[in-house]
VEXTOR-412848 format. One record per residue (C-alpha): residue number from 1; residue in one letter; x, y, z. Coordinates in nm, 2 decimals. Layout:
# residues N
REC_NUM_a_X_Y_Z;
...
END
This chain:
# residues 348
REC_1_m_-0.05_4.21_23.28;
REC_2_s_0.14_3.95_23.48;
REC_3_t_0.18_4.01_23.85;
REC_4_i_0.52_4.14_23.97;
REC_5_t_0.70_3.93_24.22;
REC_6_l_0.92_4.13_24.46;
REC_7_g_1.21_3.96_24.63;
REC_8_i_1.28_4.08_24.99;
REC_9_l_1.61_4.00_25.16;
REC_10_g_1.56_3.97_25.53;
REC_11_g_1.26_3.82_25.71;
REC_12_g_1.20_4.04_26.02;
REC_13_q_0.91_4.27_26.11;
REC_14_l_1.00_4.51_25.83;
REC_15_g_0.99_4.23_25.57;
REC_16_s_0.66_4.13_25.72;
REC_17_m_0.51_4.48_25.68;
REC_18_l_0.65_4.52_25.33;
REC_19_s_0.48_4.19_25.24;
REC_20_v_0.15_4.31_25.38;
REC_21_a_0.18_4.64_25.19;
REC_22_a_0.26_4.45_24.87;
REC_23_k_-0.06_4.24_24.89;
REC_24_k_-0.26_4.56_24.89;
REC_25_l_-0.10_4.64_24.55;
REC_26_d_-0.14_4.29_24.41;
REC_27_i_0.23_4.23_24.42;
REC_28_k_0.36_3.89_24.52;
REC_29_t_0.65_3.87_24.77;
REC_30_l_0.93_3.61_24.80;
REC_31_v_1.13_3.65_25.13;
REC_32_y_1.48_3.52_25.16;
REC_33_s_1.62_3.49_25.52;
REC_34_d_1.90_3.32_25.71;
REC_35_d_1.66_3.28_26.00;
REC_36_q_1.45_2.96_25.98;
REC_37_d_1.19_3.12_26.22;
REC_38_a_1.18_3.45_26.03;
REC_39_p_0.83_3.61_26.11;
REC_40_a_0.79_3.74_25.76;
REC_41_q_0.71_3.39_25.64;
REC_42_n_0.37_3.44_25.80;
REC_43_f_0.30_3.73_25.57;
REC_44_c_0.47_3.67_25.24;
REC_45_d_0.36_3.46_24.94;
REC_46_e_0.68_3.24_24.94;
REC_47_f_0.97_3.19_25.18;
REC_48_i_1.33_3.07_25.12;
REC_49_f_1.55_2.98_25.42;
REC_50_g_1.92_3.00_25.33;
REC_51_a_2.26_3.16_25.42;
REC_52_y_2.34_3.49_25.26;
REC_53_n_2.64_3.33_25.09;
REC_54_d_2.45_3.02_24.95;
REC_55_k_2.50_3.09_24.58;
REC_56_e_2.26_2.82_24.46;
REC_57_k_1.97_2.93_24.68;
REC_58_l_2.03_3.29_24.60;
REC_59_y_2.03_3.22_24.23;
REC_60_n_1.70_3.03_24.26;
REC_61_f_1.56_3.32_24.46;
REC_62_a_1.67_3.58_24.19;
REC_63_k_1.52_3.36_23.91;
REC_64_k_1.17_3.38_24.07;
REC_65_v_1.15_3.76_24.11;
REC_66_e_1.15_4.08_23.89;
REC_67_v_1.29_4.32_24.15;
REC_68_i_1.49_4.27_24.48;
REC_69_t_1.49_4.50_24.79;
REC_70_y_1.61_4.45_25.14;
REC_71_e_1.46_4.51_25.49;
REC_72_f_1.78_4.59_25.68;
REC_73_e_2.12_4.72_25.59;
REC_74_n_2.35_4.45_25.72;
REC_75_i_2.30_4.21_25.43;
REC_76_p_2.65_4.14_25.30;
REC_77_f_2.75_4.37_25.02;
REC_78_e_2.90_4.07_24.83;
REC_79_t_2.55_3.91_24.83;
REC_80_l_2.38_4.22_24.70;
REC_81_n_2.65_4.27_24.44;
REC_82_e_2.61_3.92_24.30;
REC_83_l_2.23_3.94_24.29;
REC_84_n_2.26_4.27_24.12;
REC_85_k_2.41_4.10_23.82;
REC_86_l_2.09_3.89_23.79;
REC_87_k_1.82_4.13_23.88;
REC_88_i_1.76_4.50_23.97;
REC_89_i_1.82_4.57_24.34;
REC_90_l_1.68_4.88_24.49;
REC_91_p_1.81_5.07_24.68;
REC_92_k_2.14_5.02_24.48;
REC_93_p_2.40_4.80_24.66;
REC_94_s_2.66_5.08_24.64;
REC_95_i_2.43_5.29_24.87;
REC_96_n_2.41_5.00_25.12;
REC_97_r_2.79_4.96_25.12;
REC_98_l_2.83_5.34_25.20;
REC_99_i_2.58_5.34_25.48;
REC_100_q_2.70_5.01_25.63;
REC_101_h_3.02_5.19_25.72;
REC_102_r_2.97_5.46_25.98;
REC_103_l_3.28_5.65_25.90;
REC_104_a_3.21_5.66_25.52;
REC_105_e_2.85_5.76_25.60;
REC_106_k_2.96_6.05_25.82;
REC_107_d_3.21_6.17_25.57;
REC_108_f_2.94_6.16_25.29;
REC_109_i_2.70_6.37_25.50;
REC_110_n_2.96_6.63_25.59;
REC_111_k_3.06_6.67_25.23;
REC_112_l_2.70_6.79_25.17;
REC_113_n_2.76_7.06_25.43;
REC_114_i_2.51_6.89_25.66;
REC_115_r_2.59_6.90_26.03;
REC_116_t_2.68_6.58_26.22;
REC_117_t_2.82_6.54_26.57;
REC_118_r_3.20_6.56_26.58;
REC_119_y_3.36_6.22_26.51;
REC_120_v_3.70_6.05_26.47;
REC_121_h_3.82_5.72_26.34;
REC_122_v_3.96_5.48_26.61;
REC_123_k_4.17_5.17_26.52;
REC_124_n_4.31_5.08_26.86;
REC_125_k_4.30_5.16_27.23;
REC_126_q_4.60_5.40_27.20;
REC_127_d_4.40_5.61_26.95;
REC_128_l_4.15_5.68_27.23;
REC_129_l_4.39_5.82_27.48;
REC_130_p_4.45_6.17_27.33;
REC_131_l_4.08_6.22_27.25;
REC_132_d_3.97_6.40_27.57;
REC_133_d_3.79_6.68_27.38;
REC_134_f_3.56_6.41_27.21;
REC_135_l_3.44_6.30_27.55;
REC_136_p_3.18_6.22_27.67;
REC_137_g_3.12_6.02_27.36;
REC_138_i_3.00_5.69_27.21;
REC_139_l_3.24_5.45_27.06;
REC_140_k_3.06_5.25_26.78;
REC_141_t_3.18_4.98_26.55;
REC_142_t_3.23_5.12_26.20;
REC_143_t_3.02_4.83_26.06;
REC_144_m_2.73_4.62_26.18;
REC_145_g_2.55_4.70_26.51;
REC_146_y_2.20_4.83_26.56;
REC_147_d_1.96_4.88_26.86;
REC_148_g_2.26_4.96_27.08;
REC_149_k_2.48_4.66_26.97;
REC_150_g_2.85_4.73_26.92;
REC_151_q_2.82_5.07_27.10;
REC_152_y_3.01_5.18_27.41;
REC_153_p_2.94_5.50_27.60;
REC_154_i_3.26_5.66_27.73;
REC_155_k_3.23_5.93_27.99;
REC_156_n_3.60_6.01_28.04;
REC_157_i_3.95_5.87_27.97;
REC_158_d_3.93_5.66_28.29;
REC_159_t_3.63_5.47_28.15;
REC_160_i_3.84_5.33_27.86;
REC_161_n_4.04_5.09_28.07;
REC_162_s_3.73_4.93_28.22;
REC_163_l_3.57_4.86_27.89;
REC_164_d_3.60_4.52_27.73;
REC_165_i_3.64_4.63_27.37;
REC_166_d_3.74_4.40_27.08;
REC_167_f_3.99_4.60_26.88;
REC_168_s_3.99_4.35_26.59;
REC_169_n_3.70_4.58_26.48;
REC_170_e_3.75_4.94_26.38;
REC_171_y_3.54_5.21_26.55;
REC_172_i_3.42_5.56_26.53;
REC_173_l_3.41_5.79_26.84;
REC_174_e_3.12_6.03_26.82;
REC_175_k_3.11_6.33_27.06;
REC_176_l_2.78_6.33_27.26;
REC_177_v_2.54_6.62_27.18;
REC_178_k_2.37_6.80_27.47;
REC_179_l_2.05_6.64_27.36;
REC_180_k_1.71_6.81_27.37;
REC_181_k_1.52_6.58_27.13;
REC_182_e_1.55_6.31_26.86;
REC_183_i_1.35_6.31_26.54;
REC_184_s_1.34_6.12_26.22;
REC_185_v_1.23_6.20_25.87;
REC_186_i_1.10_5.93_25.63;
REC_187_i_1.13_6.00_25.26;
REC_188_t_1.04_5.79_24.96;
REC_189_r_1.22_5.89_24.64;
REC_190_f_1.08_5.77_24.31;
REC_191_n_1.32_5.95_24.07;
REC_192_n_1.50_6.28_24.02;
REC_193_n_1.31_6.54_24.22;
REC_194_k_1.02_6.30_24.26;
REC_195_y_0.96_6.21_24.62;
REC_196_e_0.71_6.20_24.91;
REC_197_v_0.83_6.33_25.25;
REC_198_y_0.65_6.25_25.57;
REC_199_e_0.65_6.51_25.85;
REC_200_p_0.92_6.48_26.11;
REC_201_i_0.86_6.22_26.38;
REC_202_e_0.96_6.27_26.74;
REC_203_n_1.13_5.97_26.90;
REC_204_s_1.23_5.85_27.25;
REC_205_h_1.48_5.57_27.31;
REC_206_e_1.55_5.34_27.61;
REC_207_n_1.88_5.15_27.61;
REC_208_q_1.94_5.27_27.25;
REC_209_i_1.62_5.09_27.14;
REC_210_l_1.33_5.30_27.00;
REC_211_r_1.05_5.30_27.25;
REC_212_y_0.81_5.57_27.14;
REC_213_s_0.73_5.78_26.84;
REC_214_k_0.48_6.05_26.77;
REC_215_i_0.35_6.30_26.52;
REC_216_p_0.34_6.59_26.52;
REC_217_a_0.69_6.64_26.67;
REC_218_e_0.72_6.93_26.91;
REC_219_i_0.98_7.12_26.72;
REC_220_s_1.03_7.47_26.57;
REC_221_k_0.93_7.56_26.22;
REC_222_k_1.30_7.60_26.14;
REC_223_i_1.38_7.24_26.24;
REC_224_f_1.06_7.11_26.07;
REC_225_f_1.17_7.25_25.73;
REC_226_q_1.55_7.20_25.77;
REC_227_s_1.51_6.83_25.86;
REC_228_k_1.29_6.77_25.55;
REC_229_e_1.53_6.97_25.33;
REC_230_w_1.83_6.77_25.45;
REC_231_a_1.65_6.44_25.40;
REC_232_i_1.57_6.54_25.04;
REC_233_l_1.93_6.65_24.98;
REC_234_i_2.06_6.32_25.10;
REC_235_a_1.81_6.11_24.90;
REC_236_e_1.89_6.31_24.58;
REC_237_e_2.27_6.29_24.63;
REC_238_l_2.24_5.91_24.67;
REC_239_k_2.00_5.89_24.37;
REC_240_y_1.80_5.67_24.61;
REC_241_i_1.50_5.47_24.50;
REC_242_g_1.27_5.36_24.78;
REC_243_t_1.20_5.46_25.13;
REC_244_l_1.48_5.61_25.34;
REC_245_c_1.50_5.73_25.70;
REC_246_v_1.72_6.01_25.83;
REC_247_e_1.76_6.02_26.21;
REC_248_f_1.84_6.35_26.37;
REC_249_f_1.95_6.50_26.70;
REC_250_i_1.84_6.84_26.82;
REC_251_d_2.06_7.00_27.09;
REC_252_r_1.97_7.24_27.37;
REC_253_n_2.05_7.54_27.14;
REC_254_d_1.80_7.41_26.88;
REC_255_n_2.08_7.30_26.64;
REC_256_l_2.00_7.01_26.41;
REC_257_y_2.25_6.72_26.35;
REC_258_v_2.22_6.41_26.13;
REC_259_n_2.28_6.11_26.35;
REC_260_e_2.25_5.84_26.08;
REC_261_i_2.08_5.72_25.77;
REC_262_a_1.88_5.40_25.74;
REC_263_p_1.86_5.29_25.38;
REC_264_r_1.52_5.12_25.43;
REC_265_v_1.18_5.15_25.59;
REC_266_h_1.22_5.24_25.96;
REC_267_n_1.07_5.15_26.30;
REC_268_s_0.98_5.52_26.37;
REC_269_g_0.77_5.52_26.05;
REC_270_h_0.53_5.24_26.16;
REC_271_l_0.27_5.50_26.26;
REC_272_t_0.24_5.60_25.89;
REC_273_i_0.04_5.27_25.83;
REC_274_n_-0.26_5.42_26.02;
REC_275_a_-0.19_5.79_26.02;
REC_276_y_-0.14_5.85_25.64;
REC_277_n_-0.33_5.76_25.32;
REC_278_i_-0.01_5.57_25.21;
REC_279_s_0.24_5.42_25.45;
REC_280_q_0.62_5.42_25.42;
REC_281_f_0.59_5.05_25.33;
REC_282_e_0.34_5.09_25.05;
REC_283_n_0.55_5.39_24.91;
REC_284_h_0.87_5.17_24.92;
REC_285_i_0.69_4.91_24.71;
REC_286_r_0.55_5.17_24.48;
REC_287_a_0.90_5.32_24.42;
REC_288_v_1.10_5.00_24.38;
REC_289_c_0.83_4.84_24.15;
REC_290_s_0.79_5.16_23.94;
REC_291_l_0.43_5.20_24.03;
REC_292_e_0.23_5.53_24.04;
REC_293_q_0.34_5.80_24.29;
REC_294_i_0.04_5.93_24.48;
REC_295_p_0.07_6.24_24.70;
REC_296_i_0.08_6.15_25.07;
REC_297_k_-0.17_6.30_25.31;
REC_298_k_-0.17_6.29_25.69;
REC_299_l_-0.51_6.17_25.81;
REC_300_y_-0.44_6.17_26.19;
REC_301_n_-0.19_6.26_26.45;
REC_302_a_-0.06_5.95_26.61;
REC_303_e_0.17_5.79_26.86;
REC_304_m_0.34_5.45_26.84;
REC_305_i_0.48_5.24_27.13;
REC_306_n_0.72_4.95_27.06;
REC_307_l_0.63_4.63_27.26;
REC_308_i_0.97_4.49_27.37;
REC_309_g_1.03_4.15_27.52;
REC_310_d_0.75_4.03_27.75;
REC_311_q_0.55_4.35_27.70;
REC_312_i_0.37_4.17_27.41;
REC_313_i_0.23_3.90_27.65;
REC_314_p_-0.08_4.09_27.78;
REC_315_y_-0.17_4.19_27.43;
REC_316_r_-0.15_3.82_27.31;
REC_317_e_-0.35_3.70_27.61;
REC_318_n_-0.62_3.96_27.61;
REC_319_p_-0.59_4.23_27.34;
REC_320_k_-0.84_4.50_27.47;
REC_321_l_-0.80_4.79_27.23;
REC_322_d_-0.99_5.12_27.19;
REC_323_n_-1.14_5.20_26.84;
REC_324_n_-0.84_5.44_26.77;
REC_325_q_-0.58_5.17_26.86;
REC_326_f_-0.41_4.93_26.63;
REC_327_l_-0.19_4.63_26.75;
REC_328_f_0.08_4.48_26.53;
REC_329_d_0.21_4.14_26.66;
REC_330_y_0.52_4.05_26.46;
REC_331_l_0.45_3.68_26.54;
REC_332_k_0.81_3.61_26.66;
REC_333_k_0.82_3.27_26.83;
REC_334_d_1.08_3.35_27.10;
REC_335_i_1.02_3.63_27.34;
REC_336_k_1.36_3.77_27.43;
REC_337_e_1.47_4.07_27.64;
REC_338_k_1.53_4.38_27.42;
REC_339_r_1.36_4.21_27.12;
REC_340_k_1.10_4.41_26.94;
REC_341_m_0.79_4.18_26.95;
REC_342_g_0.52_4.42_26.82;
REC_343_h_0.39_4.78_26.83;
REC_344_l_0.08_4.96_26.93;
REC_345_t_-0.04_5.27_26.73;
REC_346_t_-0.29_5.51_26.88;
REC_347_l_-0.45_5.77_26.65;
REC_348_k_-0.52_6.12_26.80;
END
C-alpha cells in the first residue's frame, strides 16, 4: 500500500504538530504557506512557499497530495474552493466560509437552539449609538481577526468616539457575559455519529490570548455534559470531518454560552498530546485520511502554559524540566511580543 501524502495549508505551530502526528502514522506531509519562515517546514516532509492566490503553485501542491486540510480558518475561501475541484479538502470549504464570518456563525449556532451571548450586526458608527443595552460589549470584525486582533472593547457609548475603528469593515457587537469561567471542548468527528470527544478544558486568557489550559476543568456535571452535547450537535449539523474546537463562556449563574467555533485543531487542546492515548492532532489526521477510529482515553490530568514572546528564552537557553513536564518549542525565528513561541505541558 502506497503512503498517503497529506497537504496542509498553513505553516504555523498547528501545521507543525499535525506534521509530527502524521509521521507517527506513516503519513507524509506537504505544507503550503505564504510565510517563507513558517516553522512547520522544520517538521513536515516537504514545504512549498507561495501566496494563497498563486494558482500555479497551488496546482502543483494539489497534484502531489491525496487529501488537503488546513491549520487555520483564515485561508481564503476562493483558494479552498479551487483546490476542492482537484482534491478532497477536509473540513469542507463551505464550513470554513461559514465560520470565517462571525455573524453567519452566530446565526448558525442560534438556529440549533444553542445559547450564545446577545449580538447585533454593525455596519457603521451610527449603528452603534442606539445600542446601549448591548454594552458593555466587544466589537469584532465579522471576518478575520484572532488572538484579540480586530476586537474593540466598548464600555459605554462615550467610549465609541475615542476608538479608531475602520468602518470599511463590517462588525458584530457582542454583549459581554458576566464571566465566571471559559472552557473549550475538542471533538474529532469521523462520520455520522462517529466521533471522539475530549473532556472539557478550562482556559485562562490574557489580552485575548490563551495563556493557560487545564484538565479536569472545575465545572459542574451539568456544564460537563451540556458542553460535550453541544459540541456533538454542532459537529453533526456541519457534517464535519476532522478535529473541531467549540469555545464556551460560563456566566456567574452557571449558564453556558458558545463563544465561537474553531474549524481545526486548537491551542487549548495541546495538552492532549501528553494527557491522552491519542492527541487532537493524531485524531484529525485519522479522520481526514479515513484511518481507524480508536477510542480515546485520558491517561493523566494536565496543565498547559503558552510561552508568549520572550518567555521562550529561558527554555531555549537552559531547558530544565521535571520528568512530568514536556516543552514544545515552535522554532519560530523571530521572537515578537504577543507571539506564541511554544508551550509547556505538565502532567498531574
